[in-house]
Each structure stands twice: as C-alpha cells, then as structure tokens.
C-alpha positions, 0 to 999 in steps of 0.5 A: 567820580571817574567815568568811562572816557571817550578815548577808552571806549574808542580804543575798544571800538578800534580794536574790534574794527581791526579784527573785522576789517570793516571801515566803520563802527556802524558797519561792525555793529551791523555785522556783529554776532558776538553779543547776540544771545542765543536764548533771546535773553540779555544781561544788558539792554544798551540805550544809546543815541544812534549817532554814537556808533563808535562809542556804542561799539566800544561800550559793547566790546567792553561789556562782551569782554566781561562775558555779558550779553548785550542788546543793541537794537540795530544789531539784533533788530535791524528792521526797526525804524529809528527815525520814526516812532511806531507802535511796531518798534515800541512793541519789539523794544518792550519785548527786548527790555523784558528779556533783559536783566538791566539797562545801561543808558549811555549818556553823551552830548548826543543822548539828549537828542534821542527820541527813544532813550527817555522812553526806554528809560521810563519803560524799563524803570516801570518794568524792572526798577533798580536795574538802570545804570547811567553810563556817562562817556566823557572826555576826561576822567575828571568830568562830571555828569552833565545833561538831563536832570532826571538822570540824577535819579539813577545810579551811575557806572563809575571806576573805583579803586580797590584798597589792595590796588587796581580798579574796576567799574561799579554801579554806584547808588545815588547819594553814594549809599552803596555799590554793585560790581558792573557784572553783578548789576548787569546779571540782575543781582540785587545785593548792594554793598555799603561803602566803608 
C-alpha cells in the first residue's frame, strides 16, 4: 500500500512556491487562483488540517496538475473562521461540499486535532456516499495508515503499478474489492474496476 509521501507533496509545494515568489505555503495558498472553479463547482473538496499548509499546497498542486478543480476553504472562502465552529461557516462548507463531486481527506499527524475534518467527512458521507477517499500523507512508501479508526471505513488513495510498467494513484475500495483511477473518482465516476 504505497501512499503519498511527505517528500513527494513537499516537492510539489516547493515547486509551486518557487513559481510564485511567496515565502510560505500558506501565503501561496491564499494567493492561489489556479484551482479556483469559475463555475462554483469542484471536482474535489479537500478536507485537511490548517496546520498542514505545505502538504495541502502540494496535494492541491498534484490534483490541479491532473486537471482537477479543488476546493480549499481558506483559498476560496478566506473570510471563514477556522478557530471557531459557527453556523455561518458550517452553512458555507455545506454549500461547497454540495458543489463538489468528491472529498479527499488528507490524514497526517495533525488531522486528528482538527475540529472540522470529522464533521466534513460525516456530512459528505451522508450527502454523497461513495465519493470519499482517505489520502494518507506518510513519511515513507512503506508506512501504513494509522490514526482514527473510522477512517478504515473508506477507500484509500494508493499508488499502484500498471502491469505494463509505470504507476499512478488510484482510489482502492475497502477490502481491496476494486479500484477507480484518482481522476475518475474525483470527477464522480461510479464504475469500480475489480482487481485481477
């Protein structure tokens, strides 16, 4: 189960930071318009810890590089309060989740401390079941998914090799019943291909 590594997403983040001349990943994310949807619709709602700015930037860059539109709350809605749980923030996040085809839940050491991430996961699961992917960002490819038990209920984003060579990221269903390409999953495709 090779997951995305911190080095991999940090390289993508640093590449983006070099292009923008900004000093930090947080600053680049706030300035970013590359992933902004002009229609108000998104392929991916990125659920994440605010403390993981560089990782969020790197994941966003990898997704945008695939042609996906990505919602990150502090880019599209910088007026929202991340420190306080308010009805206004919850209403806007609900609207954004309803305008998204999928949710990717970035899990790191910081995600367990987030007030919003479990709520976003639960809301999206009730709204659009079957389009949540857990995206572990780990130290090395050999690391296993760790953290909150409920994450095991959902498919994970993993790097798989093609039989003819090369590899790509796929959303692998629980119990390894099947998979979807990350792009297909993010765009709302329901077709799950069986392994074998």
